[in-house]
C-alpha positions as CSV (number, residue, x, y, z in Angstrom):
1,M,51.2,-154.6,26.6
2,K,51.3,-157.5,28.5
3,N,48.9,-159.6,26.3
4,V,50.9,-159.0,23.3
5,Q,54.3,-160.3,22.0
6,M,56.1,-159.5,19.0
7,E,59.2,-161.6,17.2
8,V,60.7,-161.0,14.3
9,K,61.2,-163.9,11.8
10,G,62.9,-163.1,8.5
11,N,61.0,-160.3,6.8
12,N,57.9,-161.0,8.8
13,L,57.0,-159.4,12.4
14,I,54.7,-162.3,14.1
15,I,52.4,-160.5,16.4
16,T,50.7,-162.7,19.0
17,V,47.9,-161.5,21.0
18,D,46.8,-163.5,24.1
19,L,42.9,-162.9,23.9
20,T,42.5,-164.6,27.7
21,Q,44.2,-161.7,29.4
22,D,42.1,-158.8,29.9
23,H,39.1,-159.9,27.7
24,G,38.4,-163.6,29.1
25,P,38.6,-166.3,27.3
26,S,37.9,-166.7,23.6
27,K,36.4,-170.3,21.9
28,S,38.2,-169.6,18.9
29,G,41.5,-169.9,20.8
30,K,43.8,-168.3,22.9
31,T,45.8,-166.2,20.5
32,I,45.6,-164.5,17.3
33,A,48.9,-164.7,15.4
34,V,49.6,-161.9,12.4
35,A,52.5,-162.5,10.1
36,S,52.3,-159.1,8.3
37,G,56.0,-158.0,7.3
38,G,54.3,-154.5,8.2
39,R,51.6,-155.0,5.8
40,G,49.0,-157.0,7.6
41,L,45.2,-156.4,8.5
42,V,43.1,-157.8,11.0
43,A,39.5,-157.8,9.7
44,L,36.8,-158.5,12.1
45,V,33.7,-159.6,9.8
46,G,29.8,-160.1,10.1
47,V,30.2,-158.4,13.4
48,Q,26.4,-158.3,14.9
49,T,25.4,-155.7,17.6
50,N,25.8,-158.1,20.4
51,Q,29.3,-159.1,19.1
52,F,30.5,-155.5,18.6
53,P,32.0,-155.0,22.0
54,R,34.0,-158.3,21.8
55,A,35.2,-157.3,18.3
56,V,36.5,-153.9,20.1
57,D,38.0,-156.0,23.0
58,I,39.9,-157.9,20.5
59,A,40.9,-155.1,18.7
60,R,42.1,-153.0,21.3
61,P,45.4,-154.6,21.8
62,L,46.2,-155.5,18.1
63,R,45.9,-151.3,17.8
64,A,48.1,-150.9,20.6
65,A,50.6,-152.9,18.9
66,D,49.8,-150.9,15.7
67,V,48.2,-154.0,13.9
68,P,45.6,-152.2,11.4
69,V,42.1,-153.5,12.2
70,C,38.9,-153.4,10.3
71,I,35.4,-154.0,11.6
72,G,32.2,-154.7,9.4
73,G,28.9,-156.4,9.8
74,F,25.6,-155.7,10.4
75,H,25.9,-153.3,13.0
76,V,28.3,-150.8,11.7
77,S,26.4,-151.2,8.3
78,G,23.1,-150.7,10.0
79,C,24.3,-147.8,12.2
80,L,25.5,-146.0,9.4
81,S,22.6,-146.3,7.1
82,M,19.8,-145.6,9.7
83,L,21.3,-143.2,12.1
84,P,21.7,-139.4,11.8
85,K,25.0,-139.5,13.3
86,I,27.9,-142.1,14.4
87,P,27.0,-144.1,17.7
88,P,29.3,-143.5,20.5
89,E,30.5,-147.2,20.6
90,I,31.5,-147.0,17.1
91,Q,33.0,-143.3,17.3
92,Q,35.1,-144.9,20.3
93,A,36.2,-147.6,17.8
94,L,37.3,-145.2,15.5
95,D,39.1,-143.2,18.4
96,L,41.4,-146.3,18.7
97,G,42.1,-146.4,15.1
98,I,40.0,-148.9,14.1
99,S,38.5,-148.8,10.6
100,I,35.1,-149.5,9.9
101,F,33.6,-151.2,6.9
102,A,29.7,-150.6,5.9
103,G,28.1,-152.8,3.4
104,E,29.1,-155.7,1.3
105,A,32.7,-156.6,0.6
106,E,32.4,-158.2,-3.1
107,G,34.1,-156.0,-5.2
108,Q,34.9,-153.5,-2.8
109,F,37.5,-155.4,-0.5
110,D,40.3,-154.9,-2.9
111,K,40.3,-151.0,-2.2
112,L,40.6,-151.8,1.5
113,L,43.7,-154.3,1.3
114,R,45.1,-152.0,-1.1
115,D,45.3,-149.2,1.6
116,A,46.1,-151.6,4.0
117,Y,49.2,-152.6,2.2
118,R,49.9,-149.0,2.0
119,R,49.6,-148.3,5.7
120,Q,46.9,-145.8,4.6
121,L,43.5,-147.2,5.9
122,K,40.9,-144.5,5.9
123,P,38.6,-144.3,8.8
124,I,35.3,-145.5,7.3
125,Y,34.5,-147.3,4.2
126,N,30.9,-147.0,3.1
127,V,29.7,-148.7,0.3
128,M,26.1,-149.1,1.2
129,A,25.2,-147.6,-2.3
130,D,26.9,-150.0,-4.6
131,L,25.3,-153.6,-3.8
132,P,26.9,-156.2,-5.7
133,R,25.1,-158.8,-8.0
134,L,25.4,-162.2,-6.5
135,Q,25.2,-164.4,-9.6
136,G,28.7,-166.1,-10.0
137,A,30.1,-164.4,-7.2
138,T,32.4,-166.4,-4.9
139,L,31.2,-168.5,-1.8
140,P,33.5,-169.4,0.8
141,V,34.4,-172.9,1.4
142,L,36.0,-173.8,4.9
143,P,37.2,-177.1,6.1
144,Q,35.7,-179.3,8.3
145,S,38.3,-178.5,11.1
146,D,37.2,-174.8,11.1
147,L,33.3,-175.6,11.3
148,E,33.6,-178.1,14.6
149,G,31.7,-176.8,17.4
150,R,29.5,-174.7,15.3
151,L,25.9,-175.5,14.6
152,S,27.0,-179.1,14.7
153,G,29.7,-178.7,12.1
154,R,27.5,-177.1,9.6
155,A,28.9,-174.7,7.0
156,S,26.7,-171.9,5.8
157,F,26.0,-169.6,2.8
158,D,23.4,-167.2,1.5
159,S,21.4,-167.9,-1.6
160,G,20.0,-164.3,-1.8
161,R,20.3,-160.9,0.0
162,G,17.8,-157.8,0.2
163,C,14.4,-158.0,0.7
164,P,11.2,-155.9,-1.2
165,Y,9.3,-155.5,1.9
166,D,9.1,-152.7,4.1
167,C,8.6,-154.2,7.5
168,S,9.4,-151.3,10.3
169,F,10.9,-153.8,12.8
170,C,13.7,-155.1,10.3
171,T,17.1,-154.0,9.1
172,I,17.8,-155.9,6.4
173,I,16.3,-153.4,4.0
174,N,18.5,-150.9,5.4
175,V,21.5,-153.0,5.3
176,Q,21.0,-155.3,2.5
177,G,18.6,-153.1,0.3
178,R,14.9,-153.3,-0.9
179,K,16.2,-154.9,-4.3
180,S,16.4,-158.7,-4.0
181,R,19.5,-160.0,-5.5
182,Y,19.7,-164.0,-5.9
183,R,22.3,-166.8,-6.6
184,T,21.7,-169.5,-9.2
185,A,21.0,-173.0,-9.0
186,D,24.4,-173.4,-10.5
187,D,26.0,-171.2,-7.9
188,I,24.3,-173.3,-5.1
189,E,25.3,-176.9,-6.7
190,K,29.0,-175.2,-6.8
191,V,29.2,-174.4,-3.2
192,L,27.8,-177.6,-2.3
193,R,29.9,-179.8,-4.2
194,D,33.1,-178.1,-2.9
195,H,31.9,-178.7,0.6
196,Y,30.9,-182.4,-0.1
197,A,34.4,-182.8,-1.6
198,L,35.6,-182.2,2.1
199,G,33.1,-184.2,3.4
200,I,30.7,-181.5,4.6
201,K,27.0,-182.4,4.2
202,K,25.2,-180.1,6.9
203,F,24.4,-176.6,6.1
204,F,22.4,-173.6,7.3
205,I,21.1,-171.1,4.3
206,T,21.2,-168.0,5.8
207,D,18.7,-166.1,3.9
208,D,16.4,-164.3,6.4
209,N,13.4,-165.4,4.2
210,F,14.5,-168.3,1.9
211,G,10.7,-168.8,0.8
212,R,10.7,-165.3,-1.1
213,N,14.0,-166.2,-3.0
214,K,12.6,-166.0,-6.5
215,N,15.0,-168.8,-7.4
216,W,13.9,-171.3,-4.2
217,E,12.2,-173.8,-6.5
218,A,15.4,-174.1,-9.0
219,I,17.5,-174.3,-6.4
220,F,15.5,-177.0,-4.1
221,D,15.0,-179.0,-7.6
222,R,19.0,-179.0,-8.3
223,I,19.7,-180.2,-4.3
224,I,16.7,-182.6,-4.9
225,E,18.4,-184.0,-8.3
226,L,21.8,-184.3,-6.4
227,R,20.3,-186.2,-3.5
228,Q,18.3,-188.4,-5.7
229,E,20.6,-188.8,-8.7
230,E,24.1,-188.9,-7.0
231,G,23.3,-189.7,-3.7
232,M,24.4,-186.7,-2.0
233,Q,22.7,-186.7,1.3
234,F,22.8,-183.3,2.4
235,S,20.6,-181.6,5.2
236,F,19.7,-178.0,5.7
237,I,18.6,-175.6,8.0
238,I,16.4,-172.4,6.4
239,Q,14.6,-169.5,7.5
240,V,10.9,-168.5,6.1
241,D,7.8,-166.6,7.3
242,T,4.7,-167.8,8.5
243,M,3.0,-167.8,5.0
244,C,5.8,-170.0,3.3
245,H,3.3,-173.0,3.3
246,K,0.9,-171.4,1.3
247,I,3.7,-171.4,-1.6
248,P,2.8,-174.2,-3.9
249,K,5.1,-177.4,-3.4
250,F,7.4,-175.4,-1.1
251,V,6.9,-177.5,2.0
252,E,7.3,-180.7,-0.3
253,K,10.2,-179.6,-2.0
254,A,11.9,-178.4,1.0
255,G,11.4,-181.9,2.6
256,L,12.7,-183.7,-0.6
257,A,15.7,-181.3,-0.3
258,G,17.0,-182.5,3.3
259,V,15.7,-179.7,5.2
260,N,15.2,-180.9,8.6
261,R,15.1,-177.5,10.7
262,V,13.3,-174.5,10.1
263,F,13.6,-170.9,11.7
264,I,10.2,-169.1,11.4
265,G,10.2,-165.2,11.4
266,L,7.6,-164.2,14.2
267,E,8.5,-161.0,15.7
268,S,5.9,-161.0,18.1
269,V,2.2,-162.2,18.7
270,N,1.7,-158.9,20.9
271,P,2.1,-155.7,18.5
272,D,2.4,-153.4,21.7
273,N,6.2,-155.2,22.1
274,L,7.2,-154.0,18.7
275,I,6.1,-150.3,20.0
276,A,8.0,-150.8,22.8
């Protein structure tokens, strides 16, 4: 294909894909370079519904060059969890030879990597029924250069997943489960210190409803301690529901912890919109 170039360097096959041809410019750069030695994998992670067409566009020339590709994230996980059959856009991806990963990768990704190394990728990896514990689980730490131009250079992490509620409009319970799982204050302190060592002080906590995280107070108390006793001036964006102000001390401790922006979950003031 015109937007794929291949070059052999030593034992590696270098495949360069120009994303500006056919599919338009990409903010992440003009090319993806894969140094695989015939054993590589391109994994497109965290793909939301509005991003899925773009993910397939990126994957198409890679598959044409026989590069293994896997797509994961909320769209594929939600569709496989909620729908009675595979929707057309995911079937189209499967027909292109793209593998689909539904569920959470912790404790599961090694299986995918082994299959990719053996060139034996399965069409679908569905681990929705095996949700991992979060205590002590590794959180990603990215350098400042990878965060530039994204949410004002903010890093992100989750402190919990899942939700015990049963709101009909929400996909969280279908993707992350009805059982809430949480990280500890020690986990959060570690990821904050790791980022702080790289000069990163601004964060987006991606929990859909941080106020319902049972460890919210322990986490805020630890952050307040780091700010007040060690001078680590972090700032945070969090997401909450409209009733979080009724949780004793929540708003006060959020301010002391450095929360300076809040997304409030309000689906609609008009219930007819939810029916539509």
